[in-house]
N, C-alpha and C positions, 0 to 999 in steps of 0.2 A: 417476525414474522416468519421465517423461517420454520422456527420448533412449533409453530400454530398450524402448520402445513400449506401457507401462505407463499405462492409461488411468484419470483419475479422474474418477468421477461426481459430482455433488452429491448425494447422498443424506443422511439426517440422521448418520449416524454419519460420513461425510466432514467434512462442515459441522464438527460436533461436534469434532473432532480437530483439524481446519485453525484453528478458532477458539480451540482452547488451544493450539496451537502459533505463532499470530497473537499472541497475548497476551502469551506469552512472548518472542517475538521484539520483540515491540512495548517490552516491560518493560527486557529485556538488550540492546537493539541499536539501538530506536527505528526498527525497519521491520517492521512487520507484515504490510502489504499483500501479500507475494509469498504466503504460505500460503492464502488465499482465493486471490488471484489464480490461483492454481496449478488451482484446484479447477475454478473456470470457464473454464479455458484451449480447452474446446471449445465455449464458450457464444457467440452473437452479440456483435459488439463491442458493441452499445448494452444487454444483460446484463450485461458484463463493468463497464462504465462505472458504471453504474447501481448496481448490487452494491456494486461499491469506493465509490460515495460514499456510499450509506447507512451501508455501515460504517464509513467514517471519518468521517462525522458524529458516528453515536453512539459510537464510542472517544474521539474528540479530546474530545466534549463530557464523557465520563465522566471522563476524565484531567484537565480543567481541572476540576472540579469536585473532585475529590480532592483535586488540588493545593492549591486555594483553602482545603479543608477540613483541610488538612495545613499551611496558613499558607506556602506554597511557590510562590503565587501573586500577584502585586501589582504594581505599578507598573513594576518594572522587567524585569520579564516581559512586560507590555504591550506598553513601548517597542519591547522587541526583537520580538516579534511584528509589532509593526503595520512594522516593515523589510520585512517580508514579502509586506507587500500589493502594494507593484508588481508584484515577479516572480508573484505569484498572478495578477493582471490580464493581464500578457502572457501567463502559462502560459493562463489560459484565453481568450484571444483564439486564440491558437495551435490550443489544441485544436480549432477547427471544423476547421482544414483538414487536421490530422493524422486525425481522427477518419474523414474521407473515404477518405482512402488506407488506413489500418488497415482499414475495415469492406469493403475489396475482397478480403476472403480472407487480410488479414493478422495477424488477432486474434490467434490462437494464437503467433504470432512476435513478436508485441509485446510477450506476457505474459511467453512466455519470457524474452527477450530482456532485460527489465526484472528480472524474478528473479534473473537472471544476473548482470547489473551490479549491483542490489544487493546480493546476495553476496559478490562481489570487493570491493566498497567495504566491508562488515563485516569481512572479511577483511582487505583492505589498513589498515584502520583500528584493528584488532585489531593486527596484526602490527608494523606502526612505530608505532603512537602508545602502546602498551600499556605 
């Protein structure tokens, strides 16, 4: 839709639709962020980052609680998650530099680029490893 020049505005309806699509994508492919990011592709960088951060904190919290209730989250998963802390710290440190560049008018390109990379990742994962 973005390639064809169709603009998606963050209205109640588009946010509800994007949330539903994002939940489905997150459950089936573990990549739920692009649907929400596409709705905010025209927004300033700080709005996109803040919105996605809040979205991921809420979504991940809900997922972890649901996994714990279903007895699918324990010590093994906690250890695996802790392995992601060092890359998280590196990414957080690098984000200050990247945000400065992206905020110079490149937010939309960054959002569309990450959505494209995510889609390609899912397609390759499905076609190669399924």
